[in-house]
Structures are given as C-alpha cells and as structure tokens.
PDB file of N, CA, C and O in Angstrom:
ATOM      1  N   MET A   1      10.259 -19.142   4.801  1.00  0.00           N
ATOM      2  CA  MET A   1      10.079 -17.748   5.167  1.00  0.00           C
ATOM      3  C   MET A   1      11.173 -17.347   6.147  1.00  0.00           C
ATOM      4  O   MET A   1      11.500 -18.089   7.073  1.00  0.00           O
ATOM      5  N   SER A   2      11.720 -16.186   5.933  1.00  0.00           N
ATOM      6  CA  SER A   2      12.758 -15.687   6.806  1.00  0.00           C
ATOM      7  C   SER A   2      12.182 -15.333   8.173  1.00  0.00           C
ATOM      8  O   SER A   2      11.069 -14.816   8.262  1.00  0.00           O
ATOM      9  N   ARG A   3      12.923 -15.606   9.222  1.00  0.00           N
ATOM     10  CA  ARG A   3      12.490 -15.317  10.588  1.00  0.00           C
ATOM     11  C   ARG A   3      13.010 -13.962  11.040  1.00  0.00           C
ATOM     12  O   ARG A   3      13.296 -13.770  12.222  1.00  0.00           O
ATOM     13  N   LYS A   4      13.136 -13.010  10.103  1.00  0.00           N
ATOM     14  CA  LYS A   4      13.674 -11.700  10.426  1.00  0.00           C
ATOM     15  C   LYS A   4      12.795 -10.620   9.821  1.00  0.00           C
ATOM     16  O   LYS A   4      12.354 -10.727   8.677  1.00  0.00           O
ATOM     17  N   CYS A   5      12.548  -9.577  10.605  1.00  0.00           N
ATOM     18  CA  CYS A   5      11.752  -8.447  10.131  1.00  0.00           C
ATOM     19  C   CYS A   5      12.576  -7.639   9.137  1.00  0.00           C
ATOM     20  O   CYS A   5      13.734  -7.315   9.402  1.00  0.00           O
ATOM     21  N   GLU A   6      11.977  -7.312   7.990  1.00  0.00           N
ATOM     22  CA  GLU A   6      12.692  -6.561   6.970  1.00  0.00           C
ATOM     23  C   GLU A   6      12.720  -5.068   7.269  1.00  0.00           C
ATOM     24  O   GLU A   6      13.390  -4.319   6.558  1.00  0.00           O
ATOM     25  N   ILE A   7      12.014  -4.614   8.299  1.00  0.00           N
ATOM     26  CA  ILE A   7      11.993  -3.197   8.660  1.00  0.00           C
ATOM     27  C   ILE A   7      12.981  -2.924   9.793  1.00  0.00           C
ATOM     28  O   ILE A   7      13.873  -2.090   9.644  1.00  0.00           O
ATOM     29  N   CYS A   8      12.830  -3.615  10.921  1.00  0.00           N
ATOM     30  CA  CYS A   8      13.655  -3.318  12.099  1.00  0.00           C
ATOM     31  C   CYS A   8      14.760  -4.339  12.338  1.00  0.00           C
ATOM     32  O   CYS A   8      15.670  -4.076  13.124  1.00  0.00           O
ATOM     33  N   GLY A   9      14.708  -5.500  11.679  1.00  0.00           N
ATOM     34  CA  GLY A   9      15.753  -6.500  11.845  1.00  0.00           C
ATOM     35  C   GLY A   9      15.550  -7.442  13.013  1.00  0.00           C
ATOM     36  O   GLY A   9      16.430  -8.248  13.316  1.00  0.00           O
ATOM     37  N   LYS A  10      14.398  -7.355  13.679  1.00  0.00           N
ATOM     38  CA  LYS A  10      14.131  -8.262  14.800  1.00  0.00           C
ATOM     39  C   LYS A  10      14.081  -9.694  14.289  1.00  0.00           C
ATOM     40  O   LYS A  10      13.503  -9.967  13.236  1.00  0.00           O
ATOM     41  N   GLY A  11      14.690 -10.607  15.042  1.00  0.00           N
ATOM     42  CA  GLY A  11      14.744 -11.993  14.597  1.00  0.00           C
ATOM     43  C   GLY A  11      14.641 -12.961  15.752  1.00  0.00           C
ATOM     44  O   GLY A  11      14.100 -12.642  16.811  1.00  0.00           O
ATOM     45  N   GLN A  12      15.172 -14.151  15.528  1.00  0.00           N
ATOM     46  CA  GLN A  12      15.111 -15.221  16.496  1.00  0.00           C
ATOM     47  C   GLN A  12      16.111 -14.987  17.631  1.00  0.00           C
ATOM     48  O   GLN A  12      17.232 -14.539  17.393  1.00  0.00           O
ATOM     49  N   VAL A  13      15.698 -15.294  18.872  1.00  0.00           N
ATOM     50  CA  VAL A  13      16.555 -15.158  20.041  1.00  0.00           C
ATOM     51  C   VAL A  13      16.669 -16.531  20.694  1.00  0.00           C
ATOM     52  O   VAL A  13      15.688 -17.272  20.753  1.00  0.00           O
ATOM     53  N   SER A  14      17.858 -16.876  21.184  1.00  0.00           N
ATOM     54  CA  SER A  14      18.042 -18.185  21.803  1.00  0.00           C
ATOM     55  C   SER A  14      18.345 -18.029  23.280  1.00  0.00           C
ATOM     56  O   SER A  14      18.784 -16.975  23.738  1.00  0.00           O
ATOM     57  N   GLY A  15      18.100 -19.106  24.013  1.00  0.00           N
ATOM     58  CA  GLY A  15      18.362 -19.113  25.442  1.00  0.00           C
ATOM     59  C   GLY A  15      18.155 -20.507  25.990  1.00  0.00           C
ATOM     60  O   GLY A  15      18.246 -21.491  25.256  1.00  0.00           O
ATOM     61  N   ASN A  16      17.878 -20.591  27.272  1.00  0.00           N
ATOM     62  CA  ASN A  16      17.695 -21.870  27.927  1.00  0.00           C
ATOM     63  C   ASN A  16      16.280 -21.993  28.457  1.00  0.00           C
ATOM     64  O   ASN A  16      15.686 -21.011  28.903  1.00  0.00           O
ATOM     65  N   THR A  17      15.736 -23.216  28.407  1.00  0.00           N
ATOM     66  CA  THR A  17      14.546 -23.529  29.176  1.00  0.00           C
ATOM     67  C   THR A  17      15.042 -24.221  30.438  1.00  0.00           C
ATOM     68  O   THR A  17      15.864 -25.135  30.368  1.00  0.00           O
ATOM     69  N   VAL A  18      14.544 -23.790  31.587  1.00  0.00           N
ATOM     70  CA  VAL A  18      15.039 -24.272  32.868  1.00  0.00           C
ATOM     71  C   VAL A  18      13.912 -25.017  33.564  1.00  0.00           C
ATOM     72  O   VAL A  18      12.848 -24.453  33.820  1.00  0.00           O
ATOM     73  N   SER A  19      14.152 -26.293  33.871  1.00  0.00           N
ATOM     74  CA  SER A  19      13.131 -27.111  34.514  1.00  0.00           C
ATOM     75  C   SER A  19      13.100 -26.840  36.018  1.00  0.00           C
ATOM     76  O   SER A  19      13.915 -26.082  36.545  1.00  0.00           O
ATOM     77  N   HIS A  20      12.156 -27.466  36.685  1.00  0.00           N
ATOM     78  CA  HIS A  20      12.024 -27.307  38.135  1.00  0.00           C
ATOM     79  C   HIS A  20      13.267 -27.830  38.864  1.00  0.00           C
ATOM     80  O   HIS A  20      13.629 -27.317  39.923  1.00  0.00           O
ATOM     81  N   SER A  21      13.917 -28.849  38.298  1.00  0.00           N
ATOM     82  CA  SER A  21      15.143 -29.377  38.903  1.00  0.00           C
ATOM     83  C   SER A  21      16.382 -28.629  38.426  1.00  0.00           C
ATOM     84  O   SER A  21      17.507 -29.074  38.655  1.00  0.00           O
ATOM     85  N   ASN A  22      16.178 -27.498  37.767  1.00  0.00           N
ATOM     86  CA  ASN A  22      17.236 -26.585  37.320  1.00  0.00           C
ATOM     87  C   ASN A  22      18.100 -27.168  36.201  1.00  0.00           C
ATOM     88  O   ASN A  22      19.248 -26.758  36.029  1.00  0.00           O
ATOM     89  N   ARG A  23      17.557 -28.123  35.437  1.00  0.00           N
ATOM     90  CA  ARG A  23      18.260 -28.621  34.255  1.00  0.00           C
ATOM     91  C   ARG A  23      18.055 -27.610  33.122  1.00  0.00           C
ATOM     92  O   ARG A  23      16.966 -27.060  32.957  1.00  0.00           O
ATOM     93  N   HIS A  24      19.110 -27.376  32.350  1.00  0.00           N
ATOM     94  CA  HIS A  24      19.065 -26.404  31.260  1.00  0.00           C
ATOM     95  C   HIS A  24      19.106 -27.124  29.917  1.00  0.00           C
ATOM     96  O   HIS A  24      19.915 -28.030  29.718  1.00  0.00           O
ATOM     97  N   SER A  25      18.244 -26.726  29.011  1.00  0.00           N
ATOM     98  CA  SER A  25      18.313 -27.205  27.638  1.00  0.00           C
ATOM     99  C   SER A  25      18.005 -26.032  26.725  1.00  0.00           C
ATOM    100  O   SER A  25      17.223 -25.145  27.069  1.00  0.00           O
ATOM    101  N   ARG A  26      18.629 -26.041  25.560  1.00  0.00           N
ATOM    102  CA  ARG A  26      18.545 -24.892  24.665  1.00  0.00           C
ATOM    103  C   ARG A  26      17.168 -24.801  24.026  1.00  0.00           C
ATOM    104  O   ARG A  26      16.542 -25.816  23.720  1.00  0.00           O
ATOM    105  N   ARG A  27      16.707 -23.573  23.828  1.00  0.00           N
ATOM    106  CA  ARG A  27      15.454 -23.335  23.122  1.00  0.00           C
ATOM    107  C   ARG A  27      15.563 -22.006  22.392  1.00  0.00           C
ATOM    108  O   ARG A  27      16.554 -21.291  22.536  1.00  0.00           O
ATOM    109  N   LYS A  28      14.539 -21.676  21.606  1.00  0.00           N
ATOM    110  CA  LYS A  28      14.563 -20.423  20.852  1.00  0.00           C
ATOM    111  C   LYS A  28      13.200 -19.757  20.906  1.00  0.00           C
ATOM    112  O   LYS A  28      12.166 -20.418  21.004  1.00  0.00           O
ATOM    113  N   TRP A  29      13.222 -18.457  20.840  1.00  0.00           N
ATOM    114  CA  TRP A  29      12.014 -17.645  20.761  1.00  0.00           C
ATOM    115  C   TRP A  29      11.993 -17.003  19.382  1.00  0.00           C
ATOM    116  O   TRP A  29      12.926 -16.294  19.005  1.00  0.00           O
ATOM    117  N   ASN A  30      10.922 -17.255  18.632  1.00  0.00           N
ATOM    118  CA  ASN A  30      10.793 -16.680  17.301  1.00  0.00           C
ATOM    119  C   ASN A  30      10.014 -15.380  17.376  1.00  0.00           C
ATOM    120  O   ASN A  30       9.049 -15.267  18.132  1.00  0.00           O
ATOM    121  N   ALA A  31      10.433 -14.406  16.594  1.00  0.00           N
ATOM    122  CA  ALA A  31       9.692 -13.156  16.495  1.00  0.00           C
ATOM    123  C   ALA A  31       8.386 -13.419  15.754  1.00  0.00           C
ATOM    124  O   ALA A  31       8.313 -14.315  14.912  1.00  0.00           O
ATOM    125  N   ASN A  32       7.363 -12.644  16.066  1.00  0.00           N
ATOM    126  CA  ASN A  32       6.058 -12.804  15.418  1.00  0.00           C
ATOM    127  C   ASN A  32       6.120 -12.095  14.062  1.00  0.00           C
ATOM    128  O   ASN A  32       5.825 -10.905  13.955  1.00  0.00           O
ATOM    129  N   ILE A  33       6.505 -12.839  13.043  1.00  0.00           N
ATOM    130  CA  ILE A  33       6.704 -12.302  11.698  1.00  0.00           C
ATOM    131  C   ILE A  33       5.493 -12.628  10.841  1.00  0.00           C
ATOM    132  O   ILE A  33       5.067 -13.780  10.766  1.00  0.00           O
ATOM    133  N   GLN A  34       4.939 -11.604  10.194  1.00  0.00           N
ATOM    134  CA  GLN A  34       3.792 -11.760   9.312  1.00  0.00           C
ATOM    135  C   GLN A  34       4.185 -11.302   7.914  1.00  0.00           C
ATOM    136  O   GLN A  34       4.975 -10.372   7.759  1.00  0.00           O
ATOM    137  N   THR A  35       3.632 -11.956   6.902  1.00  0.00           N
ATOM    138  CA  THR A  35       3.829 -11.520   5.518  1.00  0.00           C
ATOM    139  C   THR A  35       2.696 -10.584   5.155  1.00  0.00           C
ATOM    140  O   THR A  35       1.531 -10.981   5.145  1.00  0.00           O
ATOM    141  N   VAL A  36       3.041  -9.331   4.856  1.00  0.00           N
ATOM    142  CA  VAL A  36       2.023  -8.322   4.548  1.00  0.00           C
ATOM    143  C   VAL A  36       2.353  -7.667   3.216  1.00  0.00           C
ATOM    144  O   VAL A  36       3.509  -7.624   2.793  1.00  0.00           O
ATOM    145  N   LYS A  37       1.313  -7.157   2.564  1.00  0.00           N
ATOM    146  CA  LYS A  37       1.503  -6.365   1.353  1.00  0.00           C
ATOM    147  C   LYS A  37       1.771  -4.932   1.768  1.00  0.00           C
ATOM    148  O   LYS A  37       0.987  -4.325   2.498  1.00  0.00           O
ATOM    149  N   VAL A  38       2.898  -4.393   1.291  1.00  0.00           N
ATOM    150  CA  VAL A  38       3.353  -3.063   1.670  1.00  0.00           C
ATOM    151  C   VAL A  38       3.431  -2.196   0.423  1.00  0.00           C
ATOM    152  O   VAL A  38       3.875  -2.648  -0.632  1.00  0.00           O
ATOM    153  N   GLU A  39       2.998  -0.952   0.550  1.00  0.00           N
ATOM    154  CA  GLU A  39       3.071  -0.014  -0.572  1.00  0.00           C
ATOM    155  C   GLU A  39       4.312   0.848  -0.414  1.00  0.00           C
ATOM    156  O   GLU A  39       4.444   1.594   0.556  1.00  0.00           O
ATOM    157  N   GLU A  40       5.234   0.738  -1.390  1.00  0.00           N
ATOM    158  CA  GLU A  40       6.464   1.518  -1.401  1.00  0.00           C
ATOM    159  C   GLU A  40       6.641   2.154  -2.771  1.00  0.00           C
ATOM    160  O   GLU A  40       6.619   1.464  -3.790  1.00  0.00           O
ATOM    161  N   ASN A  41       6.814   3.442  -2.792  1.00  0.00           N
ATOM    162  CA  ASN A  41       7.060   4.180  -4.036  1.00  0.00           C
ATOM    163  C   ASN A  41       5.994   3.904  -5.100  1.00  0.00           C
ATOM    164  O   ASN A  41       6.296   3.857  -6.292  1.00  0.00           O
ATOM    165  N   GLY A  42       4.763   3.726  -4.664  1.00  0.00           N
ATOM    166  CA  GLY A  42       3.671   3.486  -5.595  1.00  0.00           C
ATOM    167  C   GLY A  42       3.518   2.054  -6.051  1.00  0.00           C
ATOM    168  O   GLY A  42       2.593   1.748  -6.804  1.00  0.00           O
ATOM    169  N   THR A  43       4.400   1.163  -5.616  1.00  0.00           N
ATOM    170  CA  THR A  43       4.281  -0.244  -5.988  1.00  0.00           C
ATOM    171  C   THR A  43       3.952  -1.070  -4.749  1.00  0.00           C
ATOM    172  O   THR A  43       4.312  -0.706  -3.629  1.00  0.00           O
ATOM    173  N   VAL A  44       3.270  -2.173  -4.966  1.00  0.00           N
ATOM    174  CA  VAL A  44       2.877  -3.063  -3.872  1.00  0.00           C
ATOM    175  C   VAL A  44       3.777  -4.290  -3.889  1.00  0.00           C
ATOM    176  O   VAL A  44       3.865  -4.991  -4.897  1.00  0.00           O
ATOM    177  N   THR A  45       4.444  -4.546  -2.768  1.00  0.00           N
ATOM    178  CA  THR A  45       5.301  -5.716  -2.628  1.00  0.00           C
ATOM    179  C   THR A  45       4.955  -6.437  -1.327  1.00  0.00           C
ATOM    180  O   THR A  45       4.320  -5.873  -0.435  1.00  0.00           O
ATOM    181  N   ARG A  46       5.385  -7.691  -1.239  1.00  0.00           N
ATOM    182  CA  ARG A  46       5.207  -8.458  -0.007  1.00  0.00           C
ATOM    183  C   ARG A  46       6.478  -8.371   0.821  1.00  0.00           C
ATOM    184  O   ARG A  46       7.586  -8.496   0.298  1.00  0.00           O
ATOM    185  N   LYS A  47       6.305  -8.156   2.120  1.00  0.00           N
ATOM    186  CA  LYS A  47       7.452  -8.098   3.027  1.00  0.00           C
ATOM    187  C   LYS A  47       7.149  -8.897   4.267  1.00  0.00           C
ATOM    188  O   LYS A  47       5.992  -9.046   4.661  1.00  0.00           O
ATOM    189  N   ASN A  48       8.209  -9.416   4.889  1.00  0.00           N
ATOM    190  CA  ASN A  48       8.096 -10.089   6.169  1.00  0.00           C
ATOM    191  C   ASN A  48       8.349  -9.057   7.264  1.00  0.00           C
ATOM    192  O   ASN A  48       9.460  -8.546   7.405  1.00  0.00           O
ATOM    193  N   VAL A  49       7.300  -8.757   8.040  1.00  0.00           N
ATOM    194  CA  VAL A  49       7.344  -7.659   9.000  1.00  0.00           C
ATOM    195  C   VAL A  49       6.878  -8.171  10.351  1.00  0.00           C
ATOM    196  O   VAL A  49       5.943  -8.968  10.425  1.00  0.00           O
ATOM    197  N   CYS A  50       7.531  -7.715  11.436  1.00  0.00           N
ATOM    198  CA  CYS A  50       7.092  -8.105  12.772  1.00  0.00           C
ATOM    199  C   CYS A  50       5.835  -7.312  13.146  1.00  0.00           C
ATOM    200  O   CYS A  50       5.576  -6.239  12.601  1.00  0.00           O
ATOM    201  N   THR A  51       5.070  -7.860  14.079  1.00  0.00           N
ATOM    202  CA  THR A  51       3.808  -7.232  14.445  1.00  0.00           C
ATOM    203  C   THR A  51       4.014  -5.896  15.155  1.00  0.00           C
ATOM    204  O   THR A  51       3.128  -5.043  15.116  1.00  0.00           O
ATOM    205  N   ARG A  52       5.147  -5.698  15.793  1.00  0.00           N
ATOM    206  CA  ARG A  52       5.436  -4.411  16.427  1.00  0.00           C
ATOM    207  C   ARG A  52       5.526  -3.308  15.376  1.00  0.00           C
ATOM    208  O   ARG A  52       5.020  -2.208  15.598  1.00  0.00           O
ATOM    209  N   CYS A  53       6.161  -3.582  14.234  1.00  0.00           N
ATOM    210  CA  CYS A  53       6.271  -2.593  13.165  1.00  0.00           C
ATOM    211  C   CYS A  53       4.918  -2.346  12.508  1.00  0.00           C
ATOM    212  O   CYS A  53       4.630  -1.222  12.097  1.00  0.00           O
ATOM    213  N   ILE A  54       4.078  -3.387  12.402  1.00  0.00           N
ATOM    214  CA  ILE A  54       2.748  -3.211  11.827  1.00  0.00           C
ATOM    215  C   ILE A  54       1.903  -2.329  12.728  1.00  0.00           C
ATOM    216  O   ILE A  54       1.225  -1.418  12.253  1.00  0.00           O
ATOM    217  N   ARG A  55       1.939  -2.597  14.036  1.00  0.00           N
ATOM    218  CA  ARG A  55       1.138  -1.849  14.999  1.00  0.00           C
ATOM    219  C   ARG A  55       1.573  -0.402  15.109  1.00  0.00           C
ATOM    220  O   ARG A  55       0.730   0.487  15.227  1.00  0.00           O
ATOM    221  N   SER A  56       2.885  -0.146  15.074  1.00  0.00           N
ATOM    222  CA  SER A  56       3.382   1.200  15.278  1.00  0.00           C
ATOM    223  C   SER A  56       3.295   2.061  14.027  1.00  0.00           C
ATOM    224  O   SER A  56       3.599   3.253  14.071  1.00  0.00           O
ATOM    225  N   GLY A  57       2.878   1.460  12.898  1.00  0.00           N
ATOM    226  CA  GLY A  57       2.709   2.241  11.676  1.00  0.00           C
ATOM    227  C   GLY A  57       3.981   2.485  10.898  1.00  0.00           C
ATOM    228  O   GLY A  57       4.042   3.424  10.103  1.00  0.00           O
ATOM    229  N   LYS A  58       5.006   1.660  11.105  1.00  0.00           N
ATOM    230  CA  LYS A  58       6.260   1.827  10.357  1.00  0.00           C
ATOM    231  C   LYS A  58       6.141   1.376   8.914  1.00  0.00           C
ATOM    232  O   LYS A  58       7.002   1.692   8.092  1.00  0.00           O
ATOM    233  N   VAL A  59       5.067   0.630   8.593  1.00  0.00           N
ATOM    234  CA  VAL A  59       4.839   0.197   7.219  1.00  0.00           C
ATOM    235  C   VAL A  59       3.459   0.677   6.782  1.00  0.00           C
ATOM    236  O   VAL A  59       2.519   0.700   7.576  1.00  0.00           O
ATOM    237  N   ALA A  60       3.347   1.054   5.527  1.00  0.00           N
ATOM    238  CA  ALA A  60       2.048   1.454   4.952  1.00  0.00           C
ATOM    239  C   ALA A  60       1.480   0.241   4.247  1.00  0.00           C
ATOM    240  O   ALA A  60       1.971  -0.159   3.191  1.00  0.00           O
ATOM    241  N   ARG A  61       0.429  -0.354   4.838  1.00  0.00           N
ATOM    242  CA  ARG A  61      -0.152  -1.539   4.233  1.00  0.00           C
ATOM    243  C   ARG A  61      -0.953  -1.182   2.996  1.00  0.00           C
ATOM    244  O   ARG A  61      -1.587  -0.128   2.928  1.00  0.00           O
ATOM    245  N   ALA A  62      -0.914  -2.072   2.023  1.00  0.00           N
ATOM    246  CA  ALA A  62      -1.623  -1.830   0.774  1.00  0.00           C
ATOM    247  C   ALA A  62      -3.029  -2.379   0.854  1.00  0.00           C
ATOM    248  O   ALA A  62      -3.789  -2.271  -0.108  1.00  0.00           O
TER     249      ALA A  62
END
C-alpha cells in the first residue's frame, strides 16, 4: 500500500529520534492512510486517503 494520500499528497516524513544523552538516529513518521471506497463520477473506487481528508469531507465515501 502506498504511504501517500491520493487527495492531498500527504506522505511519510523523516527526522531524528533524540535520546536523553542527545544521540541522534533516523526515524520516520507515517501519515495515517486508510483505504476507503470513494464515489467519483457515479463509480465506486478504492483510494488511499489520509484521515484529515476523510474528516474534512474532501472525499465522498460510498
């Protein structure tokens, strides 16, 4: 499954996890992507959509 929202393009972000002794190691934050059935032009398809787009009503769920 793709880690990118098909509506807004939100995806994975990378950065550092910093320990108490200030050691840095790489980590990643994944967007909360859900597979939902979306109605477009009278047809129902599956799309990978972030929860922000689902909540804000940017997609019409089938």
